[in-house]
TILUMVO-336873 format. One line per field, with one value per atom (N, C-alpha, C, O): residue in one letter; atom name; x, y, z. Coordinates in Angstrom, 2 decimals, always signed. Example, Ala and Ser with C-alpha at 12.3 -4.5 7.8 and 13.67 -1.06 7.14 Angstrom:
<recs>
res = (a|a|a|a|s|s|s|s)
atom = (N|CA|C|O|N|CA|C|O)
c1 = (+13.19|+12.30|+13.20|+14.24|+12.85|+13.67|+12.90|+13.41)
c2 = (-5.69|-4.50|-3.30|-3.32|-2.25|-1.06|+0.03|+1.14)
c3 = (+7.80|+7.80|+7.80|+8.46|+7.08|+7.14|+7.87|+8.04)
</recs>
This chain:
<recs>
res = (m|m|m|m|n|n|n|n|s|s|s|s|i|i|i|i|d|d|d|d|s|s|s|s|s|s|s|s|r|r|r|r|l|l|l|l|l|l|l|l|a|a|a|a|e|e|e|e|m|m|m|m|q|q|q|q|r|r|r|r|m|m|m|m|a|a|a|a|q|q|q|q|a|a|a|a|a|a|a|a|d|d|d|d|s|s|s|s|g|g|g|g|s|s|s|s|s|s|s|s|i|i|i|i|k|k|k|k|n|n|n|n|v|v|v|v|d|d|d|d|i|i|i|i|a|a|a|a|g|g|g|g|k|k|k|k|p|p|p|p|a|a|a|a|s|s|s|s|g|g|g|g|d|d|d|d|f|f|f|f|s|s|s|s|d|d|d|d|l|l|l|l|f|f|f|f|s|s|s|s|q|q|q|q|a|a|a|a|l|l|l|l|g|g|g|g|t|t|t|t|v|v|v|v|n|n|n|n|e|e|e|e|l|l|l|l|q|q|q|q|m|m|m|m|q|q|q|q|a|a|a|a|g|g|g|g|e|e|e|e|l|l|l|l|s|s|s|s|d|d|d|d|r|r|r|r|l|l|l|l|v|v|v|v|k|k|k|k|g|g|g|g|d|d|d|d|p|p|p|p|g|g|g|g|v|v|v|v|t|t|t|t|l|l|l|l|a|a|a|a|q|q|q|q|s|s|s|s|v|v|v|v|l|l|l|l|a|a|a|a|g|g|g|g|q|q|q|q|k|k|k|k|a|a|a|a|s|s|s|s|i|i|i|i|a|a|a|a|f|f|f|f|e|e|e|e|a|a|a|a|t|t|t|t|l|l|l|l|q|q|q|q|v|v|v|v|r|r|r|r|n|n|n|n|r|r|r|r|l|l|l|l|v|v|v|v|q|q|q|q|a|a|a|a|y|y|y|y|q|q|q|q|d|d|d|d|i|i|i|i|m|m|m|m|n|n|n|n|m|m|m|m|p|p|p|p|l|l|l|l)
atom = (N|CA|C|O|N|CA|C|O|N|CA|C|O|N|CA|C|O|N|CA|C|O|N|CA|C|O|N|CA|C|O|N|CA|C|O|N|CA|C|O|N|CA|C|O|N|CA|C|O|N|CA|C|O|N|CA|C|O|N|CA|C|O|N|CA|C|O|N|CA|C|O|N|CA|C|O|N|CA|C|O|N|CA|C|O|N|CA|C|O|N|CA|C|O|N|CA|C|O|N|CA|C|O|N|CA|C|O|N|CA|C|O|N|CA|C|O|N|CA|C|O|N|CA|C|O|N|CA|C|O|N|CA|C|O|N|CA|C|O|N|CA|C|O|N|CA|C|O|N|CA|C|O|N|CA|C|O|N|CA|C|O|N|CA|C|O|N|CA|C|O|N|CA|C|O|N|CA|C|O|N|CA|C|O|N|CA|C|O|N|CA|C|O|N|CA|C|O|N|CA|C|O|N|CA|C|O|N|CA|C|O|N|CA|C|O|N|CA|C|O|N|CA|C|O|N|CA|C|O|N|CA|C|O|N|CA|C|O|N|CA|C|O|N|CA|C|O|N|CA|C|O|N|CA|C|O|N|CA|C|O|N|CA|C|O|N|CA|C|O|N|CA|C|O|N|CA|C|O|N|CA|C|O|N|CA|C|O|N|CA|C|O|N|CA|C|O|N|CA|C|O|N|CA|C|O|N|CA|C|O|N|CA|C|O|N|CA|C|O|N|CA|C|O|N|CA|C|O|N|CA|C|O|N|CA|C|O|N|CA|C|O|N|CA|C|O|N|CA|C|O|N|CA|C|O|N|CA|C|O|N|CA|C|O|N|CA|C|O|N|CA|C|O|N|CA|C|O|N|CA|C|O|N|CA|C|O|N|CA|C|O|N|CA|C|O|N|CA|C|O|N|CA|C|O|N|CA|C|O|N|CA|C|O|N|CA|C|O|N|CA|C|O|N|CA|C|O|N|CA|C|O|N|CA|C|O|N|CA|C|O|N|CA|C|O|N|CA|C|O|N|CA|C|O|N|CA|C|O|N|CA|C|O|N|CA|C|O|N|CA|C|O|N|CA|C|O|N|CA|C|O|N|CA|C|O|N|CA|C|O|N|CA|C|O)
c1 = (+1.83|+1.27|+1.99|+2.33|+2.22|+2.92|+2.00|+0.82|+2.55|+1.77|+1.93|+2.90|+0.99|+1.02|+1.86|+1.62|+2.86|+3.74|+3.21|+3.38|+2.56|+1.91|+2.92|+2.61|+4.10|+5.08|+5.58|+5.83|+5.72|+6.16|+5.07|+5.36|+3.81|+2.70|+2.59|+2.35|+2.76|+2.71|+3.82|+3.58|+5.03|+6.15|+5.89|+6.22|+5.31|+4.99|+3.93|+4.02|+2.92|+1.87|+2.44|+2.05|+3.35|+3.97|+4.83|+4.85|+5.55|+6.37|+5.50|+5.85|+4.37|+3.46|+2.85|+2.67|+2.52|+1.96|+2.98|+2.63|+4.24|+5.29|+5.50|+5.71|+5.45|+5.62|+4.47|+4.68|+3.26|+2.10|+2.20|+1.86|+2.66|+2.79|+3.88|+3.74|+4.97|+6.10|+5.87|+6.64|+4.84|+4.55|+5.34|+5.18|+6.19|+6.93|+6.01|+5.06|+6.29|+5.42|+5.89|+7.08|+4.95|+5.25|+5.42|+4.58|+6.49|+6.80|+5.84|+5.47|+5.44|+4.59|+5.42|+6.60|+4.81|+5.48|+4.57|+3.35|+5.18|+4.39|+4.03|+4.26|+3.47|+3.00|+4.13|+3.92|+5.31|+6.44|+7.14|+8.10|+6.68|+7.28|+8.43|+9.11|+8.67|+9.74|+9.23|+8.04|+10.13|+9.68|+9.11|+9.70|+7.97|+7.32|+7.77|+7.95|+7.96|+8.32|+7.06|+5.95|+7.22|+6.09|+5.30|+4.15|+5.85|+5.20|+4.18|+4.51|+2.92|+1.87|+2.13|+1.86|+2.65|+2.91|+3.95|+3.85|+4.96|+5.95|+5.30|+5.58|+4.44|+3.76|+2.88|+2.85|+2.16|+1.28|+2.10|+1.71|+3.22|+4.09|+4.66|+4.73|+5.05|+5.56|+4.46|+4.72|+3.25|+2.13|+1.86|+1.62|+1.91|+1.71|+2.82|+2.56|+4.05|+5.16|+4.98|+5.27|+4.50|+4.26|+3.15|+3.27|+2.09|+0.99|+1.51|+1.17|+2.32|+2.88|+3.74|+3.65|+4.57|+5.41|+4.55|+4.85|+3.48|+2.60|+1.94|+1.81|+1.53|+0.91|+1.91|+1.58|+3.14|+4.17|+4.48|+4.62|+4.58|+4.85|+3.71|+3.95|+2.48|+1.33|+1.33|+1.06|+1.64|+1.71|+2.80|+2.62|+3.95|+5.08|+4.73|+5.00|+4.13|+3.75|+2.70|+2.74|+1.76|+0.74|+1.36|+1.01|+2.28|+2.96|+3.75|+3.72|+4.47|+5.25|+4.35|+4.70|+3.19|+2.25|+1.72|+1.63|+1.37|+0.84|+1.89|+1.57|+3.16|+4.25|+4.63|+5.44|+4.06|+4.31|+5.50|+6.06|+5.91|+7.03|+6.66|+5.67|+7.44|+7.10|+7.32|+6.85|+8.02|+8.27|+7.14|+7.20|+6.10|+4.98|+3.71|+3.39|+3.00|+1.74|+0.58|+0.72|-0.56|-1.78|-2.10|-2.52|-1.91|-2.19|-1.32|-1.81|-0.03|+0.85|+0.40|+0.39|+0.03|-0.40|-1.69|-1.80|-2.66|-3.93|-3.74|-4.32|-2.93|-2.68|-2.00|-2.38|-1.02|-0.35|-1.32|-1.28|-2.20|-3.20|-4.18|-4.56|-4.58|-5.51|-4.85|-5.48|-3.58|-2.85|-2.78|-3.00|-2.46|-2.36|-3.72|-3.81|-4.77|-6.12|-6.55|-7.12|-6.30|-6.67|-5.88|-6.44|-4.59|-3.77|-4.24|-4.28|-4.61|-5.10|-6.42|-6.61|-7.33|-8.63|-8.46|-9.15|-7.55|-7.31|-6.76|-7.17|-5.83|-5.26|-6.33|-6.36|-7.19|-8.28|-9.23|-9.70|-9.52|-10.41|-9.77|-10.46|-8.46|-7.77|-7.87|-8.14|-7.64|-7.74|-9.15|-9.32|-10.16|-11.54|-11.86|-12.55|-11.36|-11.61|-10.87|-11.38|-9.68|-8.95|-9.68|-9.79|-10.17|-10.92|-12.18|-12.52|-12.88|-14.10|-13.78|-14.52|-12.71|-12.32|-11.97|-12.34|-11.26|-10.91|-12.18|-12.29|-13.12|-14.37|-15.17|-15.77|-15.19|-15.89|-15.28|-15.99|-13.96|-13.28|-13.54|-13.79|-13.49|-13.71|-15.15|-15.40|-16.10|-17.50|-17.90|-19.04|-16.97|-17.28|-17.44|-16.66|-18.44|-18.59|-17.52|-17.12|-17.08|-16.08|-16.80|-16.17)
c2 = (-2.94|-1.96|-0.63|-0.29|+0.10|+1.37|+2.44|+2.50|+3.27|+4.38|+5.58|+5.67|+6.48|+7.67|+8.72|+9.09|+9.21|+10.25|+11.59|+11.93|+12.35|+13.59|+14.64|+15.41|+14.69|+15.68|+15.38|+16.29|+14.09|+13.72|+14.05|+14.55|+13.78|+14.11|+15.61|+16.07|+16.39|+17.84|+18.36|+19.23|+17.83|+18.25|+17.92|+18.71|+16.76|+16.36|+17.28|+17.66|+17.63|+18.53|+19.91|+20.55|+20.39|+21.69|+21.67|+22.64|+20.57|+20.46|+20.50|+21.14|+19.81|+19.79|+21.17|+21.58|+21.87|+23.21|+24.16|+24.99|+24.06|+24.90|+24.59|+25.50|+23.33|+22.95|+23.51|+23.94|+23.50|+24.03|+25.54|+26.09|+26.23|+27.68|+28.13|+29.15|+27.38|+27.79|+27.46|+27.90|+26.71|+26.37|+25.19|+24.80|+24.61|+23.44|+22.24|+22.16|+21.32|+20.15|+19.07|+18.91|+18.34|+17.20|+16.02|+15.79|+15.27|+14.17|+13.01|+12.67|+12.43|+11.25|+10.06|+9.95|+9.16|+7.93|+6.77|+6.91|+5.61|+4.43|+3.69|+4.18|+2.52|+1.73|+1.43|+1.45|+1.16|+0.80|+2.01|+1.85|+3.23|+4.44|+4.97|+5.90|+4.37|+4.83|+6.00|+6.08|+6.94|+8.03|+7.49|+6.60|+8.02|+7.54|+8.35|+9.56|+7.67|+8.36|+8.96|+8.68|+9.79|+10.51|+9.74|+10.10|+8.70|+7.99|+7.00|+6.16|+7.09|+6.24|+4.76|+3.93|+4.45|+3.03|+2.46|+1.30|+3.27|+2.82|+2.61|+1.63|+3.54|+3.43|+2.19|+1.47|+1.93|+0.77|-0.52|-1.50|-0.53|-1.71|-1.97|-3.11|-0.90|-1.04|-1.58|-2.43|-1.07|-1.55|-3.02|-3.78|-3.44|-4.85|-5.71|-6.81|-5.19|-5.91|-6.07|-7.12|-5.01|-5.05|-6.05|-6.82|-6.05|-7.00|-8.43|-9.32|-8.64|-9.97|-10.42|-11.57|-9.52|-9.85|-10.23|-11.20|-9.46|-9.75|-11.12|-11.86|-11.45|-12.75|-13.88|-14.94|-13.66|-14.69|-14.92|-16.07|-13.83|-13.95|-14.69|-15.54|-14.36|-15.03|-16.52|-17.35|-16.85|-18.26|-19.00|-20.14|-18.34|-18.96|-19.21|-20.28|-18.20|-18.37|-19.47|-20.25|-19.52|-20.57|-21.95|-22.88|-22.09|-23.38|-23.77|-24.93|-22.80|-23.10|-23.50|-24.38|-22.85|-23.19|-24.62|-25.38|-24.96|-26.30|-27.37|-28.46|-27.05|-28.01|-28.12|-28.98|-27.26|-27.36|-26.57|-26.89|-25.54|-24.70|-23.99|-23.26|-24.19|-23.56|-22.04|-21.35|-21.52|-20.08|-19.29|-18.06|-19.97|-19.30|-19.58|-20.73|-18.52|-18.67|-18.55|-18.04|-19.01|-18.90|-17.43|-17.06|-16.59|-15.17|-14.53|-13.73|-14.88|-14.33|-14.75|-13.93|-15.99|-16.51|-15.84|-15.43|-15.72|-15.09|-13.62|-13.10|-12.93|-11.51|-11.27|-10.35|-12.09|-11.95|-12.20|-11.51|-13.18|-13.46|-12.32|-12.00|-11.70|-10.57|-9.35|-8.64|-9.10|-7.99|-8.19|-7.25|-9.40|-9.70|-9.55|-9.03|-9.99|-9.89|-8.44|-8.08|-7.63|-6.21|-5.50|-4.70|-5.78|-5.16|-5.56|-4.74|-6.84|-7.30|-6.63|-6.20|-6.54|-5.91|-4.44|-3.94|-3.74|-2.33|-2.19|-1.30|-3.06|-3.02|-3.35|-2.73|-4.29|-4.64|-3.47|-3.23|-2.74|-1.58|-0.48|+0.18|-0.28|+0.70|+0.29|+1.11|-0.99|-1.48|-1.29|-0.87|-1.60|-1.44|+0.01|+0.29|+0.92|+2.34|+2.81|+3.65|+2.29|+2.64|+2.15|+2.87|+0.93|+0.38|+1.19|+1.49|+1.55|+2.35|+3.72|+4.20|+4.36|+5.66|+5.55|+6.41|+4.50|+4.28|+4.09|+4.67|+3.30|+3.08|+4.37|+4.62|+5.18|+6.46|+7.37|+8.03|+7.41|+8.24|+7.73|+8.52|+6.42|+5.85|+6.03|+6.06|+6.15|+6.32|+7.78|+8.07|+8.71|+10.12|+10.41|+9.93|+11.20|+11.56|+12.56|+13.43|+12.43|+13.36|+14.54|+15.48)
c3 = (+22.09|+21.20|+21.41|+22.54|+20.34|+20.43|+21.00|+20.66|+21.88|+22.40|+21.48|+20.73|+21.53|+20.68|+21.36|+22.51|+20.65|+21.16|+20.66|+19.49|+21.55|+21.13|+20.66|+19.75|+21.25|+20.82|+19.41|+18.63|+19.09|+17.74|+16.72|+15.63|+17.08|+16.19|+15.97|+14.85|+17.04|+16.93|+16.03|+15.20|+16.19|+15.36|+13.89|+13.01|+13.63|+12.25|+11.65|+10.49|+12.45|+11.96|+11.68|+10.70|+12.52|+12.30|+11.05|+10.29|+10.82|+9.62|+8.37|+7.38|+8.42|+7.28|+7.05|+5.90|+8.13|+7.99|+7.39|+6.55|+7.82|+7.25|+5.78|+4.98|+5.42|+4.01|+3.18|+2.05|+3.73|+3.01|+2.87|+1.82|+3.92|+3.87|+2.92|+2.24|+2.87|+2.03|+0.56|-0.30|+0.27|-1.12|-1.63|-2.79|-0.80|-1.25|-1.25|-0.47|-2.13|-2.23|-1.28|-1.02|-0.77|+0.07|-0.87|-1.74|-0.69|-1.60|-1.40|-0.28|-2.53|-2.49|-2.06|-2.40|-1.31|-0.93|-1.27|-1.29|-1.52|-1.84|-0.56|+0.54|-0.71|+0.43|+1.41|+2.62|+0.89|+1.74|+2.33|+3.08|+2.03|+2.57|+1.75|+2.16|+0.58|-0.29|-1.13|-1.42|-1.53|-2.39|-3.69|-4.32|-4.09|-5.30|-6.50|-6.42|-7.63|-8.85|-9.45|-8.99|-10.48|-11.04|-12.08|-12.34|-12.69|-13.77|-13.22|-12.37|-13.70|-13.16|-13.42|-12.56|-14.58|-14.88|-13.93|-13.52|-13.57|-12.59|-11.22|-10.53|-10.84|-9.55|-9.50|-8.50|-10.59|-10.62|-10.61|-9.97|-11.32|-11.32|-9.93|-9.48|-9.24|-7.88|-6.95|-6.10|-7.12|-6.30|-6.55|-5.61|-7.82|-8.14|-7.53|-7.04|-7.56|-6.95|-5.45|-4.89|-4.81|-3.37|-3.03|-2.08|-3.83|-3.61|-3.79|-3.01|-4.81|-5.05|-3.87|-3.44|-3.35|-2.19|-0.99|-0.28|-0.75|+0.38|+0.22|+1.19|-1.00|-1.23|-1.07|-0.54|-1.53|-1.38|+0.10|+0.53|+0.88|+2.31|+3.01|+3.87|+2.64|+3.25|+2.93|+3.79|+1.69|+1.31|+2.04|+2.47|+2.18|+2.89|+4.36|+4.90|+5.01|+6.41|+6.57|+7.52|+5.64|+5.70|+5.54|+6.28|+4.60|+4.41|+5.65|+6.08|+6.23|+7.43|+8.59|+9.37|+8.70|+9.77|+9.59|+10.55|+8.36|+8.08|+8.36|+8.82|+8.08|+8.31|+9.78|+10.14|+10.62|+12.05|+12.54|+13.59|+11.81|+12.23|+13.53|+13.57|+14.61|+15.89|+15.89|+16.80|+14.90|+14.83|+14.22|+14.17|+13.74|+13.08|+13.88|+14.17|+14.22|+14.94|+13.96|+12.85|+14.40|+13.59|+13.33|+12.24|+14.35|+14.21|+13.13|+12.33|+13.10|+12.07|+10.68|+9.76|+10.54|+9.24|+8.78|+7.62|+9.66|+9.31|+9.01|+8.06|+9.80|+9.58|+8.23|+7.50|+7.89|+6.60|+5.46|+4.44|+5.62|+4.60|+4.42|+3.29|+5.51|+5.42|+4.80|+4.02|+5.13|+4.51|+3.00|+2.23|+2.59|+1.17|+0.49|-0.62|+1.16|+0.60|+0.43|-0.60|+1.43|+1.37|+0.28|-0.47|+0.18|-0.85|-2.24|-3.15|-2.41|-3.70|-4.05|-5.19|-3.10|-3.35|-3.72|-4.61|-3.04|-3.36|-4.77|-5.51|-5.14|-6.49|-7.53|-8.59|-7.23|-8.14|-8.34|-9.46|-7.28|-7.40|-8.25|-9.03|-8.10|-8.94|-10.40|-11.27|-10.67|-12.05|-12.60|-13.74|-11.80|-12.24|-12.57|-13.55|-11.76|-12.02|-13.26|-14.01|-13.49|-14.70|-15.94|-16.93|-15.90|-17.03|-17.26|-18.40|-16.20|-16.33|-16.92|-17.79|-16.47|-17.02|-18.49|-19.29|-18.86|-20.27|-21.10|-22.18|-20.61|-21.34|-21.47|-22.51|-20.42|-20.48|-21.54|-22.29|-21.59|-22.58|-23.99|-24.90|-24.17|-25.50|-25.97|-27.18|-25.06|-25.43|-25.61|-25.96|-25.39|-25.58|-27.07|-27.89|-27.41|-28.83|-29.24|-28.46|-30.47|-30.99|-31.48|-31.97)
</recs>
């Protein structure tokens, strides 16, 4: 397990404080840590792609475990499955909130 490096955390907090004081914006990043673009549809497509990759990896690890691959442990397979499940549930909640917001807007009186 990785230990917490307090000097690195302090330096990161100071960098963020300086960015906030100078008025510069902190760049958005996606789940994979890549810089995020500004268009919501692109962000949602990237998120769906990431969820799909996680599910494919979980399925592959599960198949390899069932086939008896010695390089795959039960813990790896279960962990990959849980990551994929959590990512899918988060994406589903975003979709549900988008649908609800759309319905709220459509039901507003003119």
